[in-house]
N, CA, C and O atoms as a Maestro MAE file, in Angstrom:
{
 s_m_m2io_version
 :::
 2.0.0
}

f_m_ct {
 s_m_title
 :::
 protein
 m_atom[280] {
  # First column is atom index #
  i_m_mmod_type
  r_m_x_coord
  r_m_y_coord
  r_m_z_coord
  i_m_residue_number
  s_m_chain_name
  s_m_pdb_residue_name
  s_m_pdb_atom_name
  i_m_atomic_number
  :::
  1 25 10.918 -4.538 -18.841 1 A "UNK " " N  " 7
  2 3 10.017 -3.531 -18.344 1 A "UNK " " CA " 6
  3 2 10.331 -2.215 -19.054 1 A "UNK " " C  " 6
  4 15 11.493 -1.818 -19.139 1 A "UNK " " O  " 8
  5 25 9.319 -1.552 -19.554 2 A "UNK " " N  " 7
  6 3 9.528 -0.306 -20.266 2 A "UNK " " CA " 6
  7 2 9.759 0.840 -19.284 2 A "UNK " " C  " 6
  8 15 9.547 0.703 -18.079 2 A "UNK " " O  " 8
  9 25 10.193 1.957 -19.825 3 A "UNK " " N  " 7
  10 3 10.425 3.141 -18.996 3 A "UNK " " CA " 6
  11 2 9.139 3.583 -18.315 3 A "UNK " " C  " 6
  12 15 9.162 3.980 -17.150 3 A "UNK " " O  " 8
  13 25 8.018 3.520 -19.025 4 A "UNK " " N  " 7
  14 3 6.739 3.903 -18.421 4 A "UNK " " CA " 6
  15 2 6.358 2.962 -17.294 4 A "UNK " " C  " 6
  16 15 5.839 3.400 -16.268 4 A "UNK " " O  " 8
  17 25 6.608 1.678 -17.473 5 A "UNK " " N  " 7
  18 3 6.328 0.709 -16.411 5 A "UNK " " CA " 6
  19 2 7.194 0.985 -15.187 5 A "UNK " " C  " 6
  20 15 6.725 0.900 -14.052 5 A "UNK " " O  " 8
  21 25 8.453 1.315 -15.425 6 A "UNK " " N  " 7
  22 3 9.369 1.621 -14.332 6 A "UNK " " CA " 6
  23 2 8.906 2.864 -13.592 6 A "UNK " " C  " 6
  24 15 8.910 2.897 -12.362 6 A "UNK " " O  " 8
  25 25 8.507 3.892 -14.342 7 A "UNK " " N  " 7
  26 3 8.015 5.119 -13.718 7 A "UNK " " CA " 6
  27 2 6.759 4.852 -12.912 7 A "UNK " " C  " 6
  28 15 6.617 5.353 -11.796 7 A "UNK " " O  " 8
  29 25 5.852 4.069 -13.464 8 A "UNK " " N  " 7
  30 3 4.607 3.751 -12.769 8 A "UNK " " CA " 6
  31 2 4.898 2.970 -11.499 8 A "UNK " " C  " 6
  32 15 4.270 3.209 -10.467 8 A "UNK " " O  " 8
  33 25 5.833 2.050 -11.559 9 A "UNK " " N  " 7
  34 3 6.196 1.253 -10.392 9 A "UNK " " CA " 6
  35 2 6.826 2.134 -9.314 9 A "UNK " " C  " 6
  36 15 6.537 1.966 -8.130 9 A "UNK " " O  " 8
  37 25 7.674 3.062 -9.714 10 A "UNK " " N  " 7
  38 3 8.304 3.972 -8.761 10 A "UNK " " CA " 6
  39 2 7.262 4.885 -8.122 10 A "UNK " " C  " 6
  40 15 7.326 5.156 -6.923 10 A "UNK " " O  " 8
  41 25 6.307 5.358 -8.912 11 A "UNK " " N  " 7
  42 3 5.246 6.196 -8.366 11 A "UNK " " CA " 6
  43 2 4.388 5.400 -7.386 11 A "UNK " " C  " 6
  44 15 4.000 5.915 -6.337 11 A "UNK " " O  " 8
  45 25 4.098 4.166 -7.720 12 A "UNK " " N  " 7
  46 3 3.316 3.313 -6.830 12 A "UNK " " CA " 6
  47 2 4.068 3.110 -5.518 12 A "UNK " " C  " 6
  48 15 3.472 3.175 -4.443 12 A "UNK " " O  " 8
  49 25 5.367 2.868 -5.604 13 A "UNK " " N  " 7
  50 3 6.187 2.718 -4.393 13 A "UNK " " CA " 6
  51 2 6.107 3.968 -3.528 13 A "UNK " " C  " 6
  52 15 5.967 3.875 -2.308 13 A "UNK " " O  " 8
  53 25 6.196 5.132 -4.151 14 A "UNK " " N  " 7
  54 3 6.133 6.404 -3.427 14 A "UNK " " CA " 6
  55 2 4.783 6.580 -2.755 14 A "UNK " " C  " 6
  56 15 4.710 6.966 -1.589 14 A "UNK " " O  " 8
  57 25 3.721 6.299 -3.485 15 A "UNK " " N  " 7
  58 3 2.370 6.448 -2.928 15 A "UNK " " CA " 6
  59 2 2.130 5.468 -1.782 15 A "UNK " " C  " 6
  60 15 1.508 5.823 -0.781 15 A "UNK " " O  " 8
  61 25 2.616 4.251 -1.924 16 A "UNK " " N  " 7
  62 3 2.421 3.273 -0.859 16 A "UNK " " CA " 6
  63 2 3.274 3.599 0.372 16 A "UNK " " C  " 6
  64 15 2.886 3.284 1.497 16 A "UNK " " O  " 8
  65 25 4.419 4.222 0.163 17 A "UNK " " N  " 7
  66 3 5.221 4.687 1.307 17 A "UNK " " CA " 6
  67 2 4.461 5.777 2.058 17 A "UNK " " C  " 6
  68 15 4.503 5.835 3.287 17 A "UNK " " O  " 8
  69 25 3.772 6.635 1.320 18 A "UNK " " N  " 7
  70 3 2.954 7.669 1.948 18 A "UNK " " CA " 6
  71 2 1.786 7.041 2.710 18 A "UNK " " C  " 6
  72 15 1.443 7.489 3.805 18 A "UNK " " O  " 8
  73 25 1.184 6.016 2.138 19 A "UNK " " N  " 7
  74 3 0.100 5.290 2.810 19 A "UNK " " CA " 6
  75 2 0.629 4.695 4.112 19 A "UNK " " C  " 6
  76 15 -0.020 4.793 5.154 19 A "UNK " " O  " 8
  77 25 1.802 4.083 4.051 20 A "UNK " " N  " 7
  78 3 2.387 3.474 5.244 20 A "UNK " " CA " 6
  79 2 2.647 4.530 6.328 20 A "UNK " " C  " 6
  80 15 2.380 4.285 7.505 20 A "UNK " " O  " 8
  81 25 3.157 5.679 5.943 21 A "UNK " " N  " 7
  82 3 3.388 6.762 6.903 21 A "UNK " " CA " 6
  83 2 2.075 7.224 7.540 21 A "UNK " " C  " 6
  84 15 1.995 7.424 8.752 21 A "UNK " " O  " 8
  85 25 1.065 7.386 6.714 22 A "UNK " " N  " 7
  86 3 -0.247 7.838 7.204 22 A "UNK " " CA " 6
  87 2 -0.845 6.816 8.176 22 A "UNK " " C  " 6
  88 15 -1.344 7.176 9.242 22 A "UNK " " O  " 8
  89 25 -0.789 5.553 7.797 23 A "UNK " " N  " 7
  90 3 -1.316 4.504 8.670 23 A "UNK " " CA " 6
  91 2 -0.495 4.392 9.951 23 A "UNK " " C  " 6
  92 15 -1.043 4.128 11.021 23 A "UNK " " O  " 8
  93 25 0.810 4.591 9.843 24 A "UNK " " N  " 7
  94 3 1.671 4.557 11.021 24 A "UNK " " CA " 6
  95 2 1.324 5.649 12.017 24 A "UNK " " C  " 6
  96 15 1.396 5.439 13.228 24 A "UNK " " O  " 8
  97 25 0.947 6.818 11.507 25 A "UNK " " N  " 7
  98 3 0.517 7.916 12.389 25 A "UNK " " CA " 6
  99 2 -0.849 7.633 13.003 25 A "UNK " " C  " 6
  100 15 -1.095 7.964 14.163 25 A "UNK " " O  " 8
  101 25 -1.726 7.026 12.230 26 A "UNK " " N  " 7
  102 3 -3.090 6.765 12.705 26 A "UNK " " CA " 6
  103 2 -3.183 5.553 13.624 26 A "UNK " " C  " 6
  104 15 -4.051 5.494 14.494 26 A "UNK " " O  " 8
  105 25 -2.296 4.596 13.432 27 A "UNK " " N  " 7
  106 3 -2.318 3.361 14.226 27 A "UNK " " CA " 6
  107 2 -0.956 3.199 14.909 27 A "UNK " " C  " 6
  108 15 -0.149 2.353 14.525 27 A "UNK " " O  " 8
  109 25 -0.725 4.018 15.912 28 A "UNK " " N  " 7
  110 3 0.573 4.017 16.588 28 A "UNK " " CA " 6
  111 2 0.821 2.734 17.377 28 A "UNK " " C  " 6
  112 15 1.963 2.432 17.725 28 A "UNK " " O  " 8
  113 25 -0.229 1.984 17.658 29 A "UNK " " N  " 7
  114 3 -0.080 0.742 18.404 29 A "UNK " " CA " 6
  115 2 0.352 -0.435 17.532 29 A "UNK " " C  " 6
  116 15 0.594 -1.526 18.048 29 A "UNK " " O  " 8
  117 25 0.452 -0.229 16.228 30 A "UNK " " N  " 7
  118 3 0.834 -1.299 15.301 30 A "UNK " " CA " 6
  119 2 2.315 -1.123 14.940 30 A "UNK " " C  " 6
  120 15 2.733 -0.047 14.514 30 A "UNK " " O  " 8
  121 25 3.090 -2.179 15.112 31 A "UNK " " N  " 7
  122 3 4.516 -2.144 14.788 31 A "UNK " " CA " 6
  123 2 4.701 -1.919 13.288 31 A "UNK " " C  " 6
  124 15 3.956 -2.463 12.473 31 A "UNK " " O  " 8
  125 25 5.691 -1.120 12.939 32 A "UNK " " N  " 7
  126 3 5.953 -0.819 11.525 32 A "UNK " " CA " 6
  127 2 6.185 -2.059 10.668 32 A "UNK " " C  " 6
  128 15 5.663 -2.126 9.555 32 A "UNK " " O  " 8
  129 25 6.945 -3.037 11.139 33 A "UNK " " N  " 7
  130 3 7.123 -4.238 10.300 33 A "UNK " " CA " 6
  131 2 5.792 -4.931 9.985 33 A "UNK " " C  " 6
  132 15 5.585 -5.406 8.868 33 A "UNK " " O  " 8
  133 25 4.900 -4.985 10.965 34 A "UNK " " N  " 7
  134 3 3.584 -5.604 10.726 34 A "UNK " " CA " 6
  135 2 2.789 -4.785 9.723 34 A "UNK " " C  " 6
  136 15 2.167 -5.338 8.816 34 A "UNK " " O  " 8
  137 25 2.808 -3.477 9.883 35 A "UNK " " N  " 7
  138 3 2.097 -2.591 8.970 35 A "UNK " " CA " 6
  139 2 2.641 -2.731 7.548 35 A "UNK " " C  " 6
  140 15 1.879 -2.793 6.583 35 A "UNK " " O  " 8
  141 25 3.948 -2.780 7.437 36 A "UNK " " N  " 7
  142 3 4.589 -2.931 6.125 36 A "UNK " " CA " 6
  143 2 4.180 -4.257 5.482 36 A "UNK " " C  " 6
  144 15 3.900 -4.312 4.284 36 A "UNK " " O  " 8
  145 25 4.148 -5.316 6.277 37 A "UNK " " N  " 7
  146 3 3.756 -6.637 5.755 37 A "UNK " " CA " 6
  147 2 2.308 -6.628 5.286 37 A "UNK " " C  " 6
  148 15 1.983 -7.220 4.257 37 A "UNK " " O  " 8
  149 25 1.438 -5.958 6.037 38 A "UNK " " N  " 7
  150 3 0.028 -5.885 5.638 38 A "UNK " " CA " 6
  151 2 -0.116 -5.136 4.312 38 A "UNK " " C  " 6
  152 15 -0.888 -5.548 3.446 38 A "UNK " " O  " 8
  153 25 0.620 -4.046 4.156 39 A "UNK " " N  " 7
  154 3 0.569 -3.272 2.921 39 A "UNK " " CA " 6
  155 2 1.100 -4.101 1.756 39 A "UNK " " C  " 6
  156 15 0.507 -4.116 0.678 39 A "UNK " " O  " 8
  157 25 2.214 -4.784 1.974 40 A "UNK " " N  " 7
  158 3 2.774 -5.641 0.915 40 A "UNK " " CA " 6
  159 2 1.808 -6.741 0.500 40 A "UNK " " C  " 6
  160 15 1.674 -7.048 -0.684 40 A "UNK " " O  " 8
  161 25 1.136 -7.331 1.484 41 A "UNK " " N  " 7
  162 3 0.173 -8.400 1.180 41 A "UNK " " CA " 6
  163 2 -0.981 -7.871 0.332 41 A "UNK " " C  " 6
  164 15 -1.397 -8.517 -0.629 41 A "UNK " " O  " 8
  165 25 -1.491 -6.703 0.690 42 A "UNK " " N  " 7
  166 3 -2.576 -6.104 -0.091 42 A "UNK " " CA " 6
  167 2 -2.090 -5.674 -1.470 42 A "UNK " " C  " 6
  168 15 -2.801 -5.838 -2.461 42 A "UNK " " O  " 8
  169 25 -0.880 -5.125 -1.535 43 A "UNK " " N  " 7
  170 3 -0.324 -4.712 -2.823 43 A "UNK " " CA " 6
  171 2 -0.219 -5.908 -3.771 43 A "UNK " " C  " 6
  172 15 -0.477 -5.784 -4.968 43 A "UNK " " O  " 8
  173 25 0.157 -7.045 -3.235 44 A "UNK " " N  " 7
  174 3 0.322 -8.247 -4.057 44 A "UNK " " CA " 6
  175 2 -0.986 -8.654 -4.731 44 A "UNK " " C  " 6
  176 15 -0.973 -9.233 -5.817 44 A "UNK " " O  " 8
  177 25 -2.105 -8.354 -4.094 45 A "UNK " " N  " 7
  178 3 -3.410 -8.680 -4.681 45 A "UNK " " CA " 6
  179 2 -3.620 -7.959 -6.011 45 A "UNK " " C  " 6
  180 15 -4.377 -8.425 -6.863 45 A "UNK " " O  " 8
  181 25 -2.949 -6.824 -6.183 46 A "UNK " " N  " 7
  182 3 -3.146 -6.006 -7.377 46 A "UNK " " CA " 6
  183 2 -1.938 -6.057 -8.322 46 A "UNK " " C  " 6
  184 15 -1.785 -5.197 -9.189 46 A "UNK " " O  " 8
  185 25 -1.099 -7.054 -8.147 47 A "UNK " " N  " 7
  186 3 0.135 -7.148 -8.940 47 A "UNK " " CA " 6
  187 2 -0.140 -7.195 -10.443 47 A "UNK " " C  " 6
  188 15 0.648 -6.663 -11.225 47 A "UNK " " O  " 8
  189 25 -1.217 -7.807 -10.851 48 A "UNK " " N  " 7
  190 3 -1.514 -7.921 -12.272 48 A "UNK " " CA " 6
  191 2 -2.435 -6.842 -12.808 48 A "UNK " " C  " 6
  192 15 -2.882 -6.906 -13.953 48 A "UNK " " O  " 8
  193 25 -2.714 -5.855 -11.979 49 A "UNK " " N  " 7
  194 3 -3.639 -4.796 -12.400 49 A "UNK " " CA " 6
  195 2 -3.046 -3.985 -13.543 49 A "UNK " " C  " 6
  196 15 -1.882 -3.587 -13.502 49 A "UNK " " O  " 8
  197 25 -3.850 -3.750 -14.545 50 A "UNK " " N  " 7
  198 3 -3.389 -2.947 -15.679 50 A "UNK " " CA " 6
  199 2 -3.420 -1.465 -15.341 50 A "UNK " " C  " 6
  200 15 -2.572 -0.699 -15.799 50 A "UNK " " O  " 8
  201 25 -4.389 -1.069 -14.548 51 A "UNK " " N  " 7
  202 3 -4.498 0.321 -14.112 51 A "UNK " " CA " 6
  203 2 -4.139 0.362 -12.637 51 A "UNK " " C  " 6
  204 15 -4.807 -0.257 -11.809 51 A "UNK " " O  " 8
  205 25 -3.094 1.085 -12.316 52 A "UNK " " N  " 7
  206 3 -2.584 1.094 -10.947 52 A "UNK " " CA " 6
  207 2 -2.926 2.373 -10.183 52 A "UNK " " C  " 6
  208 15 -2.523 2.529 -9.030 52 A "UNK " " O  " 8
  209 25 -3.641 3.258 -10.794 53 A "UNK " " N  " 7
  210 3 -3.927 4.545 -10.162 53 A "UNK " " CA " 6
  211 2 -4.685 4.401 -8.854 53 A "UNK " " C  " 6
  212 15 -4.517 5.219 -7.949 53 A "UNK " " O  " 8
  213 25 -5.514 3.377 -8.740 54 A "UNK " " N  " 7
  214 3 -6.346 3.218 -7.552 54 A "UNK " " CA " 6
  215 2 -5.758 2.254 -6.526 54 A "UNK " " C  " 6
  216 15 -6.333 2.070 -5.454 54 A "UNK " " O  " 8
  217 25 -4.635 1.645 -6.838 55 A "UNK " " N  " 7
  218 3 -4.042 0.655 -5.938 55 A "UNK " " CA " 6
  219 2 -3.750 1.245 -4.554 55 A "UNK " " C  " 6
  220 15 -4.100 0.613 -3.558 55 A "UNK " " O  " 8
  221 25 -3.129 2.422 -4.443 56 A "UNK " " N  " 7
  222 3 -2.854 2.939 -3.091 56 A "UNK " " CA " 6
  223 2 -4.108 3.111 -2.240 56 A "UNK " " C  " 6
  224 15 -4.101 2.755 -1.062 56 A "UNK " " O  " 8
  225 25 -5.161 3.636 -2.801 57 A "UNK " " N  " 7
  226 3 -6.372 3.835 -1.998 57 A "UNK " " CA " 6
  227 2 -7.033 2.508 -1.653 57 A "UNK " " C  " 6
  228 15 -7.579 2.359 -0.560 57 A "UNK " " O  " 8
  229 25 -6.994 1.558 -2.553 58 A "UNK " " N  " 7
  230 3 -7.560 0.242 -2.263 58 A "UNK " " CA " 6
  231 2 -6.753 -0.470 -1.183 58 A "UNK " " C  " 6
  232 15 -7.316 -1.116 -0.299 58 A "UNK " " O  " 8
  233 25 -5.445 -0.349 -1.260 59 A "UNK " " N  " 7
  234 3 -4.576 -0.943 -0.242 59 A "UNK " " CA " 6
  235 2 -4.846 -0.287 1.110 59 A "UNK " " C  " 6
  236 15 -5.004 -0.974 2.119 59 A "UNK " " O  " 8
  237 25 -4.898 1.042 1.123 60 A "UNK " " N  " 7
  238 3 -5.131 1.752 2.383 60 A "UNK " " CA " 6
  239 2 -6.471 1.368 3.003 60 A "UNK " " C  " 6
  240 15 -6.550 1.136 4.210 60 A "UNK " " O  " 8
  241 25 -7.505 1.300 2.204 61 A "UNK " " N  " 7
  242 3 -8.834 0.922 2.723 61 A "UNK " " CA " 6
  243 2 -8.822 -0.481 3.306 61 A "UNK " " C  " 6
  244 15 -9.384 -0.716 4.376 61 A "UNK " " O  " 8
  245 25 -8.189 -1.404 2.615 62 A "UNK " " N  " 7
  246 3 -8.158 -2.793 3.085 62 A "UNK " " CA " 6
  247 2 -7.375 -2.917 4.390 62 A "UNK " " C  " 6
  248 15 -7.795 -3.626 5.305 62 A "UNK " " O  " 8
  249 25 -6.239 -2.227 4.473 63 A "UNK " " N  " 7
  250 3 -5.420 -2.304 5.687 63 A "UNK " " CA " 6
  251 2 -6.151 -1.614 6.841 63 A "UNK " " C  " 6
  252 15 -6.149 -2.122 7.962 63 A "UNK " " O  " 8
  253 25 -6.768 -0.477 6.583 64 A "UNK " " N  " 7
  254 3 -7.534 0.203 7.640 64 A "UNK " " CA " 6
  255 2 -8.661 -0.698 8.147 64 A "UNK " " C  " 6
  256 15 -8.896 -0.788 9.352 64 A "UNK " " O  " 8
  257 25 -9.343 -1.351 7.239 65 A "UNK " " N  " 7
  258 3 -10.443 -2.240 7.633 65 A "UNK " " CA " 6
  259 2 -9.920 -3.385 8.497 65 A "UNK " " C  " 6
  260 15 -10.531 -3.734 9.507 65 A "UNK " " O  " 8
  261 25 -8.803 -3.960 8.104 66 A "UNK " " N  " 7
  262 3 -8.220 -5.060 8.879 66 A "UNK " " CA " 6
  263 2 -7.775 -4.585 10.261 66 A "UNK " " C  " 6
  264 15 -7.976 -5.287 11.252 66 A "UNK " " O  " 8
  265 25 -7.179 -3.411 10.330 67 A "UNK " " N  " 7
  266 3 -6.718 -2.885 11.613 67 A "UNK " " CA " 6
  267 2 -7.889 -2.501 12.512 67 A "UNK " " C  " 6
  268 15 -7.833 -2.690 13.727 67 A "UNK " " O  " 8
  269 25 -8.926 -1.975 11.926 68 A "UNK " " N  " 7
  270 3 -10.107 -1.588 12.716 68 A "UNK " " CA " 6
  271 2 -10.836 -2.816 13.241 68 A "UNK " " C  " 6
  272 15 -11.414 -2.781 14.328 68 A "UNK " " O  " 8
  273 25 -10.811 -3.896 12.479 69 A "UNK " " N  " 7
  274 3 -11.501 -5.121 12.888 69 A "UNK " " CA " 6
  275 2 -10.735 -5.870 13.979 69 A "UNK " " C  " 6
  276 15 -11.313 -6.662 14.723 69 A "UNK " " O  " 8
  277 25 -9.443 -5.613 14.063 70 A "UNK " " N  " 7
  278 3 -8.589 -6.337 15.031 70 A "UNK " " CA " 6
  279 2 -8.768 -5.820 16.447 70 A "UNK " " C  " 6
  280 15 -8.126 -6.318 17.372 70 A "UNK " " O  " 8
  :::
 }
 m_bond[279] {
  # First column is bond index #
  i_m_from
  i_m_to
  i_m_order
  :::
  1 1 2 1
  2 2 3 1
  3 3 4 2
  4 3 5 1
  5 5 6 1
  6 6 7 1
  7 7 8 2
  8 7 9 1
  9 9 10 1
  10 10 11 1
  11 11 12 2
  12 11 13 1
  13 13 14 1
  14 14 15 1
  15 15 16 2
  16 15 17 1
  17 17 18 1
  18 18 19 1
  19 19 20 2
  20 19 21 1
  21 21 22 1
  22 22 23 1
  23 23 24 2
  24 23 25 1
  25 25 26 1
  26 26 27 1
  27 27 28 2
  28 27 29 1
  29 29 30 1
  30 30 31 1
  31 31 32 2
  32 31 33 1
  33 33 34 1
  34 34 35 1
  35 35 36 2
  36 35 37 1
  37 37 38 1
  38 38 39 1
  39 39 40 2
  40 39 41 1
  41 41 42 1
  42 42 43 1
  43 43 44 2
  44 43 45 1
  45 45 46 1
  46 46 47 1
  47 47 48 2
  48 47 49 1
  49 49 50 1
  50 50 51 1
  51 51 52 2
  52 51 53 1
  53 53 54 1
  54 54 55 1
  55 55 56 2
  56 55 57 1
  57 57 58 1
  58 58 59 1
  59 59 60 2
  60 59 61 1
  61 61 62 1
  62 62 63 1
  63 63 64 2
  64 63 65 1
  65 65 66 1
  66 66 67 1
  67 67 68 2
  68 67 69 1
  69 69 70 1
  70 70 71 1
  71 71 72 2
  72 71 73 1
  73 73 74 1
  74 74 75 1
  75 75 76 2
  76 75 77 1
  77 77 78 1
  78 78 79 1
  79 79 80 2
  80 79 81 1
  81 81 82 1
  82 82 83 1
  83 83 84 2
  84 83 85 1
  85 85 86 1
  86 86 87 1
  87 87 88 2
  88 87 89 1
  89 89 90 1
  90 90 91 1
  91 91 92 2
  92 91 93 1
  93 93 94 1
  94 94 95 1
  95 95 96 2
  96 95 97 1
  97 97 98 1
  98 98 99 1
  99 99 100 2
  100 99 101 1
  101 101 102 1
  102 102 103 1
  103 103 104 2
  104 103 105 1
  105 105 106 1
  106 106 107 1
  107 107 108 2
  108 107 109 1
  109 109 110 1
  110 110 111 1
  111 111 112 2
  112 111 113 1
  113 113 114 1
  114 114 115 1
  115 115 116 2
  116 115 117 1
  117 117 118 1
  118 118 119 1
  119 119 120 2
  120 119 121 1
  121 121 122 1
  122 122 123 1
  123 123 124 2
  124 123 125 1
  125 125 126 1
  126 126 127 1
  127 127 128 2
  128 127 129 1
  129 129 130 1
  130 130 131 1
  131 131 132 2
  132 131 133 1
  133 133 134 1
  134 134 135 1
  135 135 136 2
  136 135 137 1
  137 137 138 1
  138 138 139 1
  139 139 140 2
  140 139 141 1
  141 141 142 1
  142 142 143 1
  143 143 144 2
  144 143 145 1
  145 145 146 1
  146 146 147 1
  147 147 148 2
  148 147 149 1
  149 149 150 1
  150 150 151 1
  151 151 152 2
  152 151 153 1
  153 153 154 1
  154 154 155 1
  155 155 156 2
  156 155 157 1
  157 157 158 1
  158 158 159 1
  159 159 160 2
  160 159 161 1
  161 161 162 1
  162 162 163 1
  163 163 164 2
  164 163 165 1
  165 165 166 1
  166 166 167 1
  167 167 168 2
  168 167 169 1
  169 169 170 1
  170 170 171 1
  171 171 172 2
  172 171 173 1
  173 173 174 1
  174 174 175 1
  175 175 176 2
  176 175 177 1
  177 177 178 1
  178 178 179 1
  179 179 180 2
  180 179 181 1
  181 181 182 1
  182 182 183 1
  183 183 184 2
  184 183 185 1
  185 185 186 1
  186 186 187 1
  187 187 188 2
  188 187 189 1
  189 189 190 1
  190 190 191 1
  191 191 192 2
  192 191 193 1
  193 193 194 1
  194 194 195 1
  195 195 196 2
  196 195 197 1
  197 197 198 1
  198 198 199 1
  199 199 200 2
  200 199 201 1
  201 201 202 1
  202 202 203 1
  203 203 204 2
  204 203 205 1
  205 205 206 1
  206 206 207 1
  207 207 208 2
  208 207 209 1
  209 209 210 1
  210 210 211 1
  211 211 212 2
  212 211 213 1
  213 213 214 1
  214 214 215 1
  215 215 216 2
  216 215 217 1
  217 217 218 1
  218 218 219 1
  219 219 220 2
  220 219 221 1
  221 221 222 1
  222 222 223 1
  223 223 224 2
  224 223 225 1
  225 225 226 1
  226 226 227 1
  227 227 228 2
  228 227 229 1
  229 229 230 1
  230 230 231 1
  231 231 232 2
  232 231 233 1
  233 233 234 1
  234 234 235 1
  235 235 236 2
  236 235 237 1
  237 237 238 1
  238 238 239 1
  239 239 240 2
  240 239 241 1
  241 241 242 1
  242 242 243 1
  243 243 244 2
  244 243 245 1
  245 245 246 1
  246 246 247 1
  247 247 248 2
  248 247 249 1
  249 249 250 1
  250 250 251 1
  251 251 252 2
  252 251 253 1
  253 253 254 1
  254 254 255 1
  255 255 256 2
  256 255 257 1
  257 257 258 1
  258 258 259 1
  259 259 260 2
  260 259 261 1
  261 261 262 1
  262 262 263 1
  263 263 264 2
  264 263 265 1
  265 265 266 1
  266 266 267 1
  267 267 268 2
  268 267 269 1
  269 269 270 1
  270 270 271 1
  271 271 272 2
  272 271 273 1
  273 273 274 1
  274 274 275 1
  275 275 276 2
  276 275 277 1
  277 277 278 1
  278 278 279 1
  279 279 280 2
  :::
 }
}
């Protein structure tokens, strides 16, 4: 993995941690481990994405939709 890939991965981790915090505040009735698992599952869908800039927002939208539907 190149330095740029490592930096991009670290930034993605940071952004997804922020998404998890935001969702945790908005959905206080959802246990953190469940929320974390949902985010990880959605993140995995984009594992092969060449452009990762939109992954956090796509993950957040998908998890919000799943939580709202439940």
